[in-house]
C-alpha positions, -999 to 999 in steps of 0.1 A, spaced: -286 425 -571 -295 447 -540 -281 435 -508 -293 446 -473 -280 445 -441 -305 440 -413 -303 422 -376 -322 384 -373 -357 388 -368 -366 373 -328 -403 361 -334 -427 339 -354 -417 317 -387 -399 343 -401 -371 342 -374 -372 307 -374 -360 312 -414 -334 333 -403 -319 316 -381 -317 281 -403 -301 309 -431 -273 318 -408 -265 288 -395 -255 279 -434 -238 306 -436 -217 292 -414 -213 255 -422 -207 270 -461 -177 295 -447 -166 273 -421 -175 239 -417 -156 229 -386 -175 255 -366 -209 234 -357 -241 257 -368 -274 248 -359 -306 270 -358 -311 260 -323 -273 270 -311 -282 303 -332 -314 313 -316 -297 303 -283 -267 319 -287 -290 352 -292 -314 345 -265 -288 337 -241 -256 361 -244 -249 379 -220 -265 413 -214 -229 437 -209 -222 417 -241 -238 437 -262 -244 408 -291 -262 406 -326 -262 386 -351 -267 404 -383 -275 394 -418 -265 402 -456 -300 395 -474 -304 403 -513 -337 418 -528 -348 384 -543 -347 371 -500 -317 351 -496 -293 349 -473 -262 355 -481 -237 370 -455 -238 372 -418 -222 388 -391 -216 383 -346 -211 415 -333 -199 422 -294 -183 436 -268 -154 419 -254 -173 420 -220 -152 392 -202 -123 408 -208 -104 431 -176 -90 461 -208 -121 477 -214 -131 494 -256 -120 458 -272 -154 446 -297 -150 418 -322 -173 417 -356 -165 382 -372 -185 384 -409 -186 354 -432 -202 351 -472 -211 326 -490 -182 316 -518 -203 315 -544 -221 353 -532 -184 374 -529 -182 404 -549 -215 416 -542 -208 447 -515 -222 424 -481 -192 414 -472 -185 454 -471 -219 465 -458 -218 437 -427 -187 450 -414 -192 486 -419 -225 479 -399 -211 460 -371 -176 489 -372 -207 515 -368 -226 499 -344 -194 493 -322 -179 527 -320 -217 537 -305 -210 510 -283 -176 525 -271 -158 501 -288 -122 511 -300 -105 483 -315 -121 454 -331 -111 419 -336 -116 396 -359 -108 366 -378 -104 362 -416 -107 329 -433 -68 324 -446 -74 327 -486 -62 355 -509 -94 369 -515 -105 370 -480 -75 383 -465 -71 417 -489 -102 425 -480 -96 431 -443 -65 447 -456 -78 473 -472 -107 480 -450 -78 490 -426 -72 457 -402 -41 444 -393 -30 406 -390 -25 396 -359 -18 355 -349 -31 321 -363 -58 296 -360 -62 264 -375 -93 233 -381 -84 207 -377 -102 176 -389 -104 135 -378 -124 109 -399 -136 91 -364 -160 69 -389 -136 54 -412 -101 64 -390 -84 44 -371 -84 60 -329 -55 54 -305 -63 26 -277 -83 38 -248 -57 39 -220 -59 30 -188 -58 59 -164 -29 57 -139 -37 56 -100 -54 77 -92 -71 95 -118 -106 81 -125 -125 93 -161 -161 99 -157 -191 116 -181 -192 151 -181 -233 141 -169 -221 134 -138 -224 174 -133 -251 177 -150 -273 189 -116 -239 214 -100 -212 217 -127 -192 248 -106 -163 217 -100 -162 220 -136 -167 257 -141 -137 265 -119 -114 239 -147 -124 262 -175 -117 292 -155 -85 289 -150 -77 269 -185 -93 296 -203 -71 322 -184 -38 305 -198 -51 306 -235 -32 321 -266 -56 350 -276 -56 384 -284 -82 397 -258 -76 385 -224 -108 367 -210 -118 359 -175 -144 334 -163 -162 349 -128 -200 344 -133 -210 313 -126 -247 316 -137 -240 327 -172 -215 300 -176 -239 277 -171 -268 288 -192 -243 299 -220 -219 272 -222 -226 238 -198 -266 243 -214 -260 250 -249 -279 231 -271 -247 219 -293 -229 208 -258 -235 169 -256 -228 161 -214 -226 125 -220 -198 129 -246 -177 150 -224 -149 132 -203 -137 143 -176 -103 134 -157 -106 133 -119 -75 136 -97 -84 124 -59 -117 130 -74 -113 165 -80 -115 180 -116 -81 178 -136 -88 186 -168 -116 178 -190 -123 179 -231 -159 196 -240 -177 177 -263 -200 195 -294 -223 177 -318 -247 186 -340 -274 162 -344 -259 153 -380 -224 130 -372 -205 163 -370 -180 162 -335 -162 193 -317 -139 194 -290 -154 228 -276 -122 231 -249 -93 207 -239 -74 215 -205 -54 207 -175 -51 223 -145 -24 239 -135 -9 218 -111 -13 187 -133 3 202 -163 27 175 -179 7 146 -173 -10 135 -203 -46 141 -191 -57 159 -215 -50 138 -243 -61 110 -225 -100 127 -211 -95 141 -254 -94 103 -263 -120 91 -242 -144 116 -253 -140 106 -289 -142 72 -282 -172 77 -269 -182 105 -299 -176 72 -324 -195 45 -301 -225 75 -305 -226 73 -339 -205 108 -347 -186 107 -380 -161 141 -383 -145 157 -354 -129 189 -356 -111 214 -331 -89 244 -330 -57 256 -322 -36 285 -318 -13 282 -346 14 288 -316 1 265 -294 26 237 -299 18 211 -275 -22 214 -278 -16 208 -317 12 180 -313 -14 161 -292 -34 164 -323 -18 154 -341 -14 123 -321 -49 118 -323 -46 118 -364 -61 151 -365 -56 169 -404 -52 210 -407 -86 212 -431 -88 251 -429 -68 287 -411 -85 318 -399 -63 353 -393 -70 371 -357 -72 401 -372 -75 442 -353 -87 469 -366 -82 509 -344 -113 526 -346 -114 565 -359 
């Protein structure tokens, strides 16, 4: 079996087939990460011009898409020379060289773009970890995927918000999301990560995050304190009954009051009422507070990835 690596096609029926194949590989490898044909196309069309974002696929000589890679520069980091290459190959198609070809192509592209340090997420399995080690990547931090059975599980009952706090749907900010952008930027800046991120471009955030086809503004919940967003839980759905928390966070001045838990619980209840059957979320393994919150909801770990890094020669 011959395997080739190429970029996704962007025009005509072949582009739609590529997007569908890319999304199918992602769902097969990481079920907790929502992916649809529309989201793959959207991510490509709305990538920041400074990100150098590329989507690669590994394809057999029979036309089967068996692997994918998302590649780009950490353009929103204050430290230059950093990039990422996240590679996934269908479990039943491992051992055909697709992963090596995808990674080699990604590294060559990043090196030409001036990247010195490449980060990648690696599934926490013996085969995947060995693959990363063979290619010179060293393990850093871990992150867990968690699942909650919305169809059959018991959610904590909704709680009345404390005085001065109001829960509203994210749809309230459909026309002007600047208050949510400011809140998201503050929470992302404090999120555990190997690569620091700074959100400064509202227009790009609006297009890439708030108007993303997977984001449900209606199922997103925002906790207001005296009318100002203080905490939120961003909802993502794939139209097939799966819900995922895109980000849950609280402004620094209001932490320790349980507002994130309040917002997430409300969003989960909205999701179940809307017909969602499975809820997914992700947590850095060292983020004890959020892991505790998700355990309280009934989430269980369903997978783990390990962040790896390599310095290019």
